[in-house]
N, C-alpha and C positions, 0 to 999 in steps of 0.2 A: 398490355399487349404491345409488343414491339413490332415495328415495321419501318420501311423506308431507310434501311441501313443494312450493312453487311452483318451476317450472323455473328461473326467474331466480335464486332464492335458492340452489338446488343448484349452478348454474354458478358463482355467486360463491364458494361454499364451496370448490369445486374450485380456482378461481383463487387464493384466499387461502391455501389450505393446501398447495399445491404437489403435489397428488396427480394432476395432469393427465397425468403420464407413464403412469398406469395406465388401461386402458380403462374408460370410464364408461358406465353404463346407467341411463337415467331410467325408473323403473318407476312411472309416474304413475297407472296403474290398479291397482297393487299385485298384478298377476297373478303375478309371480315371487315376491313375498313370500308370497302365499297358497300357491303350489306347495310352498315349502320351510317353510311354517308359521312364518314369522317374524312376530312381533307387535310388536317394538320394535327400536330402534337403540341401540347397535351390535349387530350380529349377524354371525356368520361361518358360511358354508356350506362345508364341506370335502367334496370329492368324491374318493373313492379310485379306484384303477385299475379296480375292478370296477363302478363307478358308484354305490356306496352313498354316501348323503349323511348327514353328521353336522352338525347346526346347533348352534352355541354362542352363547348370548345373553350379552351383556355385553362389557365391554372385556377384551381379552387382554393388551395391552401388548406390547412387543417380544419379551420372553422367552416369553410364552405363545404368540405367533404362531409364533416359531421352533420351539418345542416341538411345536406342532400340525403344522407343515410337515414337521419331521423324522419324526414318527410316520407321516405319509402316505408319505414316501419310503422308510421302512423296510418297508412292507408289500409 
């Protein structure tokens, strides 16, 4: 989810990085950021099957992302 920038810049980022295959959400008023208490990018909000949310701030890299997803799938 993009936020904290102009819409045109966010769309250009999506186009340039090839992440357009993933659903994108422009959170221009930072409402979603506020709900999940995200204060910087990158940040990841993981929601488990019970609806509990864990937010991790900072880059995860491929290995960290796989580890976080595997942990969610194991619960």
